[in-house]
matplotlib code that plots the C-alpha trace (Angstrom):
import matplotlib.pyplot as plt

x = [145.6, 147.8, 147.4, 143.5, 143.6, 145.9, 143.5, 140.5, 142.3, 143.3, 139.6, 138.3, 140.8, 139.9, 136.2, 136.8, 139.0, 136.4, 133.7, 136.0, 136.7, 133.0, 131.9, 134.6, 133.7, 130.0, 130.8, 133.0, 130.4, 127.7, 129.8, 131.0, 127.3, 126.2, 129.2, 128.5, 124.9, 125.8, 128.4, 125.8, 123.4, 126.1, 127.1, 123.5, 123.2, 126.5, 125.3, 122.0, 124.0, 126.2, 123.2, 121.5, 124.5, 124.5, 120.7, 120.8, 123.6, 121.7, 118.6, 120.5, 121.9, 118.6, 116.6, 119.0, 118.6, 114.8, 114.8, 117.0, 114.5, 111.6, 113.3, 114.0, 110.3, 109.3, 111.7, 110.1, 106.6, 107.5, 108.9, 105.6, 103.6, 105.8, 105.4, 101.6, 101.5, 102.6, 100.4, 97.8, 99.1, 98.7, 100.5, 102.8, 103.9, 104.6, 106.5, 108.7, 109.4, 110.4, 112.8, 114.4, 114.4, 116.3, 117.5, 119.6, 122.6, 124.2, 121.2, 118.2, 118.2, 114.8, 111.6, 108.1, 104.7, 101.4, 98.3, 94.8, 93.9, 96.9, 99.1, 102.8, 105.9, 109.4, 112.5, 115.8, 119.5, 119.8, 116.5, 114.3, 110.7, 108.7, 105.4, 105.5, 103.4, 102.9, 101.8, 105.1, 104.6, 102.0, 101.9, 100.2, 96.8, 96.9, 97.6, 95.1, 92.4, 93.6, 94.0, 93.8, 97.0, 99.6, 102.5, 105.4, 105.1, 107.6, 106.8, 107.8, 111.4, 111.6, 114.0, 113.7, 113.3, 115.6, 118.7, 118.0, 118.8, 116.9, 115.2, 112.9, 110.2, 109.4, 106.1, 103.6, 100.4, 100.7, 98.1, 97.7, 97.7, 93.9, 93.8, 93.1, 94.6, 97.3, 98.6, 101.5, 105.2, 107.9, 111.6, 113.7, 116.3, 119.1, 119.1, 122.9, 123.4, 121.9, 123.8, 127.2, 126.7, 124.9, 127.5, 130.3, 128.4, 127.6, 131.2, 132.8, 130.5, 130.1, 126.4, 123.2, 121.7, 118.5, 116.1, 112.4, 109.1, 106.5, 104.4, 107.0, 108.8, 112.6, 114.4, 117.9, 119.6, 123.1, 124.4, 122.9, 120.6, 118.9, 115.6, 115.2, 115.0, 111.3, 110.3, 107.1, 107.0, 104.2, 102.2, 105.1, 104.4, 107.6, 106.5, 103.1, 104.8, 107.3, 104.5, 103.2, 106.6, 108.3, 110.5, 113.6, 114.4, 115.8, 114.3, 115.6, 114.5, 115.6, 115.0, 113.8, 114.1, 114.5, 117.0, 116.6, 118.8, 117.7, 120.3, 119.2, 120.1, 119.6, 117.9, 118.2, 115.6, 114.7, 111.7, 112.4, 110.9, 109.7, 109.3, 107.5, 110.9, 112.6, 116.3, 117.5, 121.0, 121.4, 124.1, 124.1, 123.6, 126.5, 128.8, 127.7, 127.9, 131.2, 133.4, 131.0, 131.3, 135.1, 135.1, 132.7, 134.9, 137.9, 135.8, 134.8, 138.4, 139.7, 137.0, 137.9, 141.6, 140.7, 138.5, 141.3, 143.8, 141.4, 141.2, 144.9, 145.5, 143.1, 145.0, 148.3, 147.2, 145.9, 149.2, 151.2, 149.1, 149.7, 153.4, 153.4, 153.1, 156.2, 158.3, 159.7, 161.2, 162.5, 164.1, 165.9, 167.1, 168.3, 170.3, 171.9, 172.7, 174.2, 176.4, 177.5, 178.3, 180.3, 182.3, 183.0, 184.0, 186.3, 187.9, 188.2, 189.8, 192.3, 193.3, 193.3, 196.4, 196.6, 197.8, 194.7, 194.0, 190.8, 191.4, 189.4, 189.0, 190.2, 192.8, 193.8, 194.1, 194.3, 191.0, 191.8, 194.7, 195.2, 198.1, 199.6, 200.2, 201.5, 204.1, 205.0, 205.5, 207.0, 204.6, 202.4, 198.7, 198.9, 201.7, 199.6, 195.9, 194.5, 197.7, 197.8, 200.1, 202.1, 202.7, 204.0, 206.2, 205.6, 205.8, 209.3, 208.3, 205.7, 204.7, 203.5, 201.2, 199.9, 199.2, 197.4, 195.2, 194.4, 193.2, 190.9, 189.4, 188.8, 187.4, 187.2, 189.3, 193.0, 194.1, 197.6, 199.4, 203.2, 205.0, 208.0, 207.1, 209.2, 208.6, 209.4, 213.1, 213.3, 213.6, 212.2, 210.1, 208.2, 204.4, 201.2, 198.6, 194.9, 192.4, 188.7, 186.5, 183.1, 180.5, 179.4, 176.3, 177.5, 181.2, 183.6, 186.1, 188.9, 190.1, 194.0, 196.0, 199.8, 201.0, 204.8, 206.0, 209.8, 210.5, 208.3, 210.3, 213.6, 212.2, 211.1, 214.6, 216.1, 213.5, 214.4, 218.1, 217.2, 215.1, 218.0, 220.2, 217.4, 217.0, 220.7, 220.4, 217.3, 219.1, 222.0, 219.6, 217.7, 220.8, 221.6, 218.1, 218.3, 221.5, 219.9, 216.9, 219.2, 220.8, 217.4, 216.2, 219.3, 218.7, 215.0, 215.9, 218.4, 215.8, 213.2, 215.8, 216.5, 212.8, 212.2, 215.1, 213.8, 210.3, 211.8, 213.8, 210.7, 208.9, 211.7, 212.0, 208.3, 208.8, 211.8, 209.7, 207.1, 209.7, 210.9, 207.4, 206.6, 209.8, 209.1, 205.5, 206.8, 209.1, 206.3, 204.5, 207.7, 209.3, 206.2, 206.2, 209.9, 209.3, 206.3, 208.1, 211.0, 208.6, 207.0, 210.4, 211.3, 208.1, 208.7, 212.2, 211.0, 208.3, 210.8, 213.0, 210.1, 209.0, 212.5, 212.7, 209.3, 207.9, 205.1, 202.0, 198.6, 198.2, 201.6, 200.9, 197.5, 199.1, 201.9, 199.2, 197.1, 200.2, 201.2, 197.7, 197.7, 201.1, 200.1, 197.1, 199.4, 201.9, 199.1, 197.7, 201.1, 202.1, 198.7, 199.3, 202.8, 201.5, 198.8, 201.4, 203.7, 200.9, 199.7, 203.3, 203.9, 200.8, 201.4, 205.1, 204.4, 201.7, 203.9, 207.0, 205.2, 202.7, 200.5, 196.9, 194.4, 190.9, 190.5, 188.0, 188.4, 187.7, 189.9, 192.8, 192.6, 192.5, 195.6, 197.4, 196.3, 197.5, 201.0, 200.8, 199.7, 203.3, 203.7, 201.1, 200.2, 203.1, 201.9, 198.7, 197.2, 194.1, 192.9, 189.1, 188.1, 184.6, 184.8, 181.9, 181.9, 181.4, 183.1, 185.1, 187.8, 190.1, 193.0, 196.4, 196.5, 200.2, 199.2, 196.5, 199.0, 201.5, 198.8, 197.6, 201.2, 202.1, 198.9, 199.2, 203.0, 202.2, 199.6, 201.9, 204.9, 203.1, 199.5, 200.3, 203.7, 204.1, 201.0, 200.9, 197.5, 195.2, 192.4, 192.6, 189.6, 189.4, 186.1, 185.6, 182.2, 180.5, 180.0, 178.1, 178.2, 181.7, 183.5, 184.3, 185.0, 187.9, 188.0, 191.0, 190.9, 192.7, 192.2, 195.7, 197.1, 195.8, 197.5, 197.8, 195.7, 198.7, 200.2, 197.1, 197.7, 201.3, 201.0, 200.9, 203.9, 207.1, 209.7, 207.4, 207.9, 207.8, 210.6, 213.4, 216.6, 214.7, 214.2, 211.3, 211.7, 208.6, 207.5, 205.0, 201.8, 203.1, 203.4, 199.9, 198.6, 200.3, 199.2, 195.6, 195.4, 197.8, 197.8, 194.3, 192.6, 190.8, 190.9, 191.8, 190.5, 192.2, 190.4, 192.1, 191.9, 194.4, 193.4, 190.6, 192.6, 192.9, 190.5, 191.5, 188.7, 189.7, 187.3, 188.7, 187.2, 186.5, 188.3, 191.6, 192.9, 195.7, 198.6, 202.0, 202.3, 205.8, 204.8, 205.6]
y = [-31.4, -31.4, -27.7, -27.9, -30.7, -28.6, -25.6, -27.8, -29.1, -25.6, -24.4, -27.4, -26.9, -23.2, -24.0, -26.7, -24.3, -21.5, -24.0, -25.1, -21.6, -20.6, -23.6, -23.0, -19.3, -20.1, -22.6, -20.2, -17.4, -19.7, -21.1, -17.7, -16.4, -19.4, -19.1, -15.3, -16.0, -18.8, -16.6, -13.8, -16.3, -17.6, -14.1, -13.2, -16.5, -15.8, -12.4, -13.9, -16.4, -13.6, -11.5, -14.4, -14.9, -11.2, -10.9, -14.1, -12.7, -9.5, -11.5, -13.5, -10.3, -8.4, -11.5, -12.0, -8.4, -8.6, -11.8, -10.1, -7.3, -9.7, -11.6, -8.4, -7.5, -11.0, -10.5, -7.2, -8.6, -11.6, -9.1, -7.2, -10.4, -11.6, -8.3, -8.6, -11.8, -9.6, -6.6, -5.4, -4.4, -0.7, 2.1, 2.9, -0.7, -1.0, 2.3, 1.0, -2.2, -0.3, 1.8, -1.2, -3.5, -1.4, -4.4, -1.9, -2.6, -0.9, -2.0, -1.7, 1.9, 2.4, 0.8, 2.2, 1.2, 2.5, 1.8, 1.0, 4.7, 5.7, 7.2, 6.4, 6.1, 5.9, 4.5, 5.0, 4.6, 8.3, 8.9, 7.1, 6.3, 9.4, 10.2, 11.2, 11.9, 8.8, 10.7, 9.9, 6.2, 5.3, 1.6, 2.4, 3.2, 0.0, -2.2, -0.4, -1.0, -4.6, -5.8, -9.4, -9.1, -11.2, -11.0, -8.6, -5.8, -3.2, 0.5, 3.2, 4.4, 7.9, 10.3, 10.5, 14.0, 13.6, 12.2, 12.8, 9.1, 7.2, 4.1, 1.3, 0.4, -3.2, -3.6, -6.2, -6.3, -7.3, -9.4, -10.6, -14.3, -14.2, -12.6, -9.0, -6.4, -4.4, -2.2, -2.1, -2.5, -1.6, -1.1, 0.9, -0.6, 1.8, 2.2, 2.8, -0.8, -2.0, 0.8, -0.4, -3.9, -2.7, -0.1, -2.8, -5.0, -2.1, -0.9, -4.4, -5.3, -1.8, -2.3, -0.8, -2.7, -1.9, -3.2, -2.3, -3.6, -5.5, -2.4, -0.6, 1.6, 1.9, 1.0, 1.5, 2.0, 2.3, 4.4, 6.3, 9.3, 10.9, 11.7, 8.1, 6.6, 6.0, 6.7, 5.0, 3.5, 1.0, 2.1, 1.6, -1.0, -2.8, -3.2, -4.4, -7.1, -7.9, -8.7, -11.4, -12.9, -15.9, -15.8, -14.8, -13.9, -11.3, -8.6, -5.8, -2.2, 1.2, 3.0, 1.6, 2.5, 6.2, 6.2, 9.5, 8.6, 6.1, 3.3, -0.2, -2.5, -6.1, -6.5, -9.7, -9.8, -12.1, -12.0, -12.7, -15.9, -14.7, -11.0, -8.7, -7.4, -7.7, -7.2, -6.2, -6.3, -4.5, -3.7, -1.8, -3.9, -2.2, -3.0, -6.7, -7.2, -5.3, -8.4, -10.3, -7.6, -7.7, -11.4, -11.2, -8.6, -11.0, -13.9, -11.9, -10.7, -14.3, -15.6, -12.9, -13.8, -17.5, -16.6, -14.5, -17.3, -19.7, -17.4, -16.8, -20.6, -21.2, -18.5, -20.0, -23.5, -22.1, -20.4, -23.5, -25.7, -23.2, -23.5, -27.2, -27.8, -25.7, -27.8, -30.1, -27.3, -25.7, -29.0, -29.2, -25.6, -26.4, -29.4, -27.3, -24.6, -27.3, -28.6, -25.0, -24.5, -27.8, -26.6, -23.2, -25.0, -27.3, -24.3, -22.4, -25.4, -26.0, -22.4, -21.4, -19.4, -21.7, -25.3, -27.5, -31.2, -33.2, -36.3, -39.2, -38.7, -42.0, -43.3, -39.7, -40.7, -37.9, -37.7, -34.3, -31.9, -28.5, -27.3, -25.1, -28.1, -30.3, -27.7, -27.2, -31.0, -31.7, -34.5, -35.1, -35.7, -39.4, -39.9, -38.7, -39.6, -42.3, -42.4, -41.5, -38.9, -41.7, -43.4, -40.1, -39.7, -36.0, -36.1, -35.5, -36.0, -38.7, -36.8, -33.9, -36.4, -37.8, -34.4, -33.4, -36.5, -36.0, -32.4, -33.6, -36.4, -33.9, -30.9, -31.7, -28.7, -27.8, -24.1, -23.1, -26.0, -25.4, -28.6, -29.6, -31.4, -32.7, -32.8, -35.4, -34.5, -34.8, -31.0, -29.9, -26.8, -25.2, -25.3, -24.1, -26.8, -25.9, -28.8, -29.2, -32.3, -32.3, -34.8, -35.0, -37.2, -40.2, -39.8, -38.3, -36.0, -33.7, -30.4, -30.3, -27.1, -27.0, -23.4, -23.1, -20.4, -21.1, -17.7, -16.0, -17.5, -16.4, -12.8, -13.0, -14.1, -11.2, -8.8, -10.2, -9.5, -6.0, -5.5, -6.6, -3.9, -1.4, -2.1, -1.5, 1.9, 2.7, 1.9, 4.2, 7.0, 6.6, 7.0, 10.2, 11.5, 10.7, 12.7, 15.6, 15.4, 15.6, 18.7, 20.2, 19.4, 21.1, 24.2, 24.3, 24.0, 26.9, 28.9, 28.3, 29.3, 32.5, 33.2, 32.7, 35.0, 37.7, 37.3, 37.9, 40.8, 42.3, 41.8, 43.5, 46.3, 47.0, 46.9, 49.3, 51.6, 51.5, 52.4, 55.3, 56.6, 56.3, 58.0, 60.9, 61.1, 61.0, 64.0, 66.6, 65.6, 64.9, 68.2, 70.1, 68.4, 69.3, 72.9, 73.2, 71.5, 74.0, 76.9, 75.5, 75.0, 78.7, 79.9, 77.9, 79.3, 82.8, 82.3, 81.0, 84.1, 86.4, 84.6, 84.8, 88.5, 89.1, 90.6, 88.2, 89.9, 88.3, 89.2, 87.8, 84.6, 84.1, 84.7, 82.1, 79.6, 80.2, 79.7, 76.6, 75.2, 75.8, 74.4, 71.3, 70.8, 71.1, 68.7, 66.2, 66.2, 65.7, 62.9, 61.2, 61.4, 60.0, 57.2, 56.3, 56.1, 54.0, 51.6, 51.1, 50.6, 48.0, 46.0, 46.2, 45.5, 42.5, 41.1, 41.7, 40.1, 37.0, 34.4, 34.6, 33.7, 35.5, 36.8, 40.5, 43.1, 43.8, 47.5, 48.3, 46.2, 47.8, 51.3, 50.6, 49.3, 52.4, 54.7, 53.3, 53.7, 57.3, 58.7, 56.9, 59.2, 61.9, 64.2, 63.9, 65.1, 61.6, 60.7, 57.3, 57.1, 54.3, 52.7, 49.8, 47.9, 47.7, 44.6, 42.0, 39.5, 37.4, 34.6, 35.0, 36.5, 40.3, 40.4, 39.0, 41.7, 44.4, 43.1, 43.0, 46.6, 47.8, 46.2, 47.4, 51.0, 51.1, 49.6, 52.2, 55.0, 53.7, 52.4, 53.6, 57.3, 57.4, 60.8, 62.3, 64.8, 63.8, 60.8, 59.1, 55.6, 53.9, 50.9, 49.2, 46.4, 44.6, 41.3, 39.1, 36.3, 34.4, 32.9, 35.5, 39.2, 41.3, 43.9, 46.2, 48.4, 50.8, 53.8, 56.2, 55.9, 55.1, 51.5, 48.3, 47.3, 44.3, 42.2, 42.7, 41.8, 38.0, 38.5, 40.9, 38.1, 36.2, 36.3, 38.8, 40.5, 44.3, 47.2, 48.9, 46.4, 48.0, 51.0, 49.5, 47.2, 43.5, 42.1, 40.4, 42.9, 41.6, 38.1, 38.2, 39.7, 36.8, 34.1, 35.7, 35.9, 32.4, 30.3, 32.0, 33.6, 30.9, 33.5, 34.7, 37.9, 39.4, 42.3, 44.6, 47.4, 49.6, 52.1, 55.5, 54.2, 53.0, 49.6, 47.6, 44.7, 42.6, 40.2, 37.5, 36.2, 33.7, 35.0, 31.9, 31.3, 27.8, 26.5, 27.3, 28.8, 32.5, 32.4, 30.1, 32.3]
z = [143.8, 146.8, 147.1, 147.0, 149.6, 151.9, 151.5, 152.4, 155.5, 156.6, 156.2, 158.2, 161.0, 161.2, 161.5, 164.2, 166.1, 165.9, 167.1, 169.9, 171.1, 170.9, 173.0, 175.6, 175.8, 176.3, 179.0, 180.9, 180.8, 182.0, 184.8, 185.9, 186.1, 188.1, 190.5, 191.0, 191.8, 194.2, 195.8, 196.3, 197.9, 200.2, 201.2, 202.1, 204.0, 205.8, 206.8, 208.1, 210.2, 211.5, 212.3, 214.1, 216.3, 217.2, 217.9, 219.9, 222.0, 222.5, 223.4, 226.0, 227.5, 227.6, 228.8, 231.6, 232.6, 232.5, 234.5, 237.1, 237.3, 237.5, 240.3, 242.2, 242.0, 243.3, 246.2, 247.1, 246.7, 249.0, 251.5, 251.5, 251.9, 254.8, 256.6, 256.0, 258.1, 261.1, 260.5, 258.0, 254.6, 253.9, 252.1, 255.0, 255.4, 251.7, 251.7, 254.7, 252.8, 249.7, 251.8, 253.4, 250.4, 247.8, 245.7, 243.6, 241.4, 238.4, 236.3, 238.5, 239.8, 241.5, 242.9, 242.5, 244.0, 242.9, 245.1, 243.6, 243.9, 241.6, 244.3, 243.6, 245.8, 244.5, 246.3, 244.5, 245.1, 245.9, 247.7, 250.3, 249.4, 248.5, 246.9, 243.2, 240.2, 238.0, 234.9, 233.0, 233.4, 230.8, 231.8, 235.1, 233.7, 231.7, 234.7, 236.9, 234.3, 233.8, 237.4, 236.3, 234.3, 236.0, 233.4, 233.7, 231.2, 229.8, 229.9, 227.5, 228.0, 229.5, 231.2, 235.0, 236.4, 239.4, 237.7, 234.0, 233.2, 230.5, 231.9, 230.9, 233.6, 234.3, 236.1, 237.5, 239.5, 243.2, 245.1, 248.7, 249.4, 249.5, 246.1, 247.2, 244.8, 246.4, 243.5, 241.0, 241.7, 239.1, 238.8, 236.3, 234.1, 233.0, 229.2, 229.5, 230.5, 227.2, 225.4, 226.5, 225.1, 222.0, 221.3, 221.4, 219.0, 216.6, 216.6, 216.2, 213.3, 211.9, 212.0, 213.4, 216.4, 218.2, 220.9, 220.8, 222.2, 220.3, 220.5, 218.3, 220.9, 220.7, 223.9, 222.6, 219.3, 218.0, 216.4, 219.3, 218.8, 221.8, 220.0, 219.0, 222.5, 223.2, 219.5, 218.5, 215.0, 215.7, 212.6, 210.1, 207.5, 208.4, 212.1, 211.0, 208.8, 211.6, 214.1, 211.8, 211.0, 212.6, 215.7, 213.7, 210.2, 207.8, 205.6, 203.4, 204.0, 202.8, 206.1, 209.4, 213.1, 212.5, 209.6, 207.7, 204.8, 202.2, 202.5, 201.6, 204.5, 205.5, 208.9, 211.0, 213.8, 216.7, 219.0, 222.6, 223.9, 227.4, 226.9, 224.3, 222.9, 219.5, 218.8, 215.4, 213.7, 210.4, 208.0, 204.7, 201.7, 199.9, 202.8, 202.9, 199.2, 198.7, 199.1, 196.8, 194.2, 194.5, 194.1, 191.2, 189.5, 190.0, 188.6, 185.5, 185.1, 185.4, 183.0, 180.5, 180.8, 180.2, 177.2, 175.9, 176.4, 174.6, 171.7, 171.6, 171.9, 169.0, 166.9, 168.0, 166.9, 163.6, 163.0, 164.0, 161.7, 158.8, 159.5, 159.7, 156.0, 155.5, 158.0, 155.3, 153.3, 156.5, 157.5, 154.1, 154.5, 158.0, 156.9, 154.2, 156.8, 159.1, 156.4, 155.7, 159.4, 159.5, 156.6, 158.3, 161.5, 159.7, 157.9, 161.2, 162.9, 160.1, 159.8, 163.5, 164.6, 167.6, 167.7, 168.0, 168.0, 168.6, 170.8, 172.1, 175.8, 177.2, 174.7, 173.7, 170.1, 167.6, 165.6, 163.9, 163.9, 162.3, 160.2, 162.9, 165.3, 162.5, 161.6, 165.3, 165.8, 162.4, 161.4, 158.4, 159.0, 158.0, 160.6, 163.6, 162.8, 165.1, 167.2, 170.8, 172.4, 174.1, 170.8, 169.4, 172.5, 172.8, 176.7, 177.9, 181.6, 182.3, 185.5, 183.3, 181.4, 184.7, 186.1, 182.9, 183.0, 186.7, 186.1, 183.3, 185.5, 188.4, 186.6, 182.9, 182.0, 182.0, 181.8, 180.8, 182.3, 181.7, 180.5, 178.3, 175.0, 172.2, 168.4, 165.8, 165.8, 169.7, 170.0, 173.4, 173.9, 176.8, 176.1, 177.9, 177.5, 177.6, 177.3, 177.7, 177.8, 176.0, 174.9, 171.2, 171.0, 173.0, 172.1, 174.8, 173.1, 174.1, 172.6, 173.0, 172.5, 173.3, 172.8, 172.4, 174.8, 174.6, 173.0, 175.6, 178.5, 176.8, 176.6, 180.3, 181.3, 179.5, 181.1, 184.6, 183.8, 182.8, 186.0, 188.1, 186.5, 186.8, 190.5, 191.1, 189.3, 191.3, 194.6, 193.6, 192.6, 195.9, 197.9, 195.9, 196.6, 200.3, 200.5, 198.7, 201.1, 204.1, 202.7, 202.0, 205.6, 207.0, 204.9, 205.9, 209.6, 209.2, 207.4, 210.2, 212.8, 210.9, 210.5, 214.2, 215.0, 212.6, 214.2, 217.7, 216.3, 214.8, 218.1, 220.1, 217.6, 218.1, 221.8, 221.4, 219.3, 222.1, 224.7, 222.6, 222.1, 225.8, 226.8, 224.6, 225.9, 229.5, 228.9, 229.0, 232.2, 234.1, 232.9, 233.9, 237.3, 237.8, 236.9, 239.3, 242.1, 241.7, 241.8, 245.0, 246.5, 245.7, 247.2, 250.3, 250.7, 250.2, 252.9, 255.4, 254.9, 255.4, 258.5, 259.9, 259.1, 260.7, 257.5, 256.8, 255.6, 255.3, 251.7, 250.8, 252.8, 251.0, 247.6, 248.3, 249.5, 246.3, 244.1, 246.0, 245.5, 241.8, 241.5, 243.4, 241.0, 238.0, 239.6, 240.4, 236.9, 235.3, 237.7, 237.1, 233.3, 233.7, 236.1, 233.5, 230.7, 232.8, 233.9, 230.4, 229.2, 231.9, 231.0, 227.2, 227.5, 229.8, 227.4, 224.4, 225.8, 227.1, 225.9, 228.9, 228.3, 230.6, 230.9, 230.0, 228.9, 225.2, 225.3, 228.3, 226.9, 223.4, 225.0, 227.0, 223.9, 221.9, 224.7, 224.3, 220.6, 220.6, 220.3, 216.9, 215.3, 217.8, 216.7, 213.1, 211.4, 211.6, 213.6, 214.9, 215.6, 217.9, 218.3, 220.8, 222.2, 226.0, 228.1, 225.8, 228.0, 226.3, 227.4, 225.0, 224.5, 224.9, 223.9, 220.4, 220.1, 221.0, 218.4, 215.8, 216.4, 216.6, 213.2, 211.3, 212.6, 211.8, 208.4, 207.7, 208.8, 206.9, 203.7, 203.5, 204.3, 202.5, 200.9, 202.7, 205.5, 207.1, 207.2, 209.0, 210.7, 212.3, 214.7, 215.3, 217.8, 218.4, 219.2, 216.1, 217.9, 221.2, 220.4, 218.2, 218.0, 215.0, 214.7, 211.7, 211.0, 208.0, 206.7, 203.8, 202.5, 199.1, 199.0, 197.7, 194.0, 193.1, 192.0, 195.5, 197.6, 197.4, 198.6, 201.5, 204.1, 202.6, 204.6, 203.5, 201.0, 201.1, 198.7, 200.7, 200.3, 201.3, 202.9, 206.4, 205.5, 206.7, 205.0, 208.2, 209.6, 208.0, 207.9, 211.7, 211.9, 209.8, 211.9, 215.2, 214.1, 212.6, 214.7, 218.1, 218.4, 216.2, 214.0, 210.4, 208.6, 205.3, 203.5, 201.0, 199.2, 196.1, 194.8, 196.1, 198.4, 201.4, 203.0, 205.2, 207.5, 209.0, 211.9, 213.2, 216.5, 219.0, 222.5, 223.8, 222.0, 221.3, 223.6, 221.3, 222.0, 221.3, 220.0, 217.1, 214.0]

ax = plt.figure().add_subplot(projection="3d")
ax.plot(x, y, z, "-o")
ax.set_aspect("equal")
plt.show()
């Protein structure tokens, strides 16, 4: 029975919830439709009000301009009538008045007078009064036929022939004071004046604005189109309807005022009060209703979300109602689970590996205590329950108890407070107390955990003792290491001194080798010069003897002179060769024995260096081919360059060509970029084994240990290139294919001392 009643209740609630959701959904849809329609109406009304403001503003501007034109015409007419009091009014008098009057400004550009016979005179800002053809002014025949018309009329806009400007004529009939008809006077209003204002309004509102006459002739329109000025649309159905409309209003049209594209737009119009002119302000319907459509989409989306929420709420209520009848069984199950949790917590509390007690907050009476703490204090459970800590006298120092209570009052928690406590036998121990206040229902409780750390403190004391001993050992070891470091520093200093000495020795040995080569090279030119000088001396002695004996013959004298000339040529060439060798030797020796930094030409300097090195290979069957780029200026250390070339050439001769009777060497020097040059030295010698390539620049590395090799040649080259010249060196070699050294050196060397090894 209960089950049937419950089923009936669920069915009734489901029906009621469905009815509720349906009614709410219907109401939301109806309200949204009504709001959207009202919003559309308000949007159209707002556009109409905005358009009225615009057309009224345009009316005010145009009416003021037309009134100014009318006043100017009245001024000219009054001037003609005043002159007529002095003399008879005729065409000449009127033409003189037009010439003198010229009430021109930036709007009114010209005056025109037409006599009753149809002859016209024009006076403009640029020209005095002159006779003109009046055929392009269609309003003239009308006024001549209707001489009783006393109102100001507007003519059709046209383009003046003398300045090509579009103007709108404003005209009226002129009469003498006695009523005699004098003719027509008119002035031209610049269309550009209207255009500036209408353009600003059109651009600011992103709209189409226009000014046209009641007859249906366009005066100005924006967006501007030249072929639309003066266009006649008087026979259009919209214009016919507009003539019968009220002073101002709004209508919708697909295309109007010359629009070629079919774009539905809302047109707001206003008829001028004092003049036969209408102003129009129009915007595309899509542009106007775009915000409304966006708002409508948002309203529909919002209504859809509300309807969805109503449906979801109904489903939620239905589900909640279905679950409600199960709440009693769930509550029973929850109570059983709570009891199980309490049992687990009690078991956890009792068997915790930490000492725990549950105290009342204010009296600090023990409400519960676990076995660990009972064993630590030596009490039974009955001895401690409902007794305070003071009653059990566990505090050795009362200040510790006060500090513990103060921390609880301030923050409600105590973390690892170190105190001294005593057990039931008055045995003292060092403990870390951690306590935390909490509220159970309305009862204020305290978890109290005094962890015994006495053994931990004993271990710490032992560790400190061991640390002290360890520090003493470390100090002793540090002293020993310091002594060893001093000995190593002394050995390193001695090694550096020895290395520098060997560097200087190697440098002086290279210089000595250079001296020996130059000396040998000088033997030939100096010996030849000595032999030629001796021959010339003998010839001179023979000539003197023949002169003294009176036996000088012309042929003999000419022969001696010719021999002497040839000997002088030989002597000059040999002495020049010797001088060149000595000069190159002096420059190279000076550079090599000093660390002077100077500006020099790379090609000239390298050629001088190579000239001094020729003796090293010239006597052998080895050749050095040179390809040096001219015009490279450097500010560097030429002595270092000489030492580098000396070492690499000697290394090639001593190692690369070992066991060979001939070989080719090549030196290439050229610009690498604006700041660096590239030197390449290569030979076709034996090459270097791959396992030696990474060691060739190491100090004292040589394959001729004990055979005269010091192992410093290429090490000195590497140091000079990288440390002194600030460059880099790359070595490539293969067995049987020779060796290639590539040097990249800056044109301006860093300011470093040349003697640095």
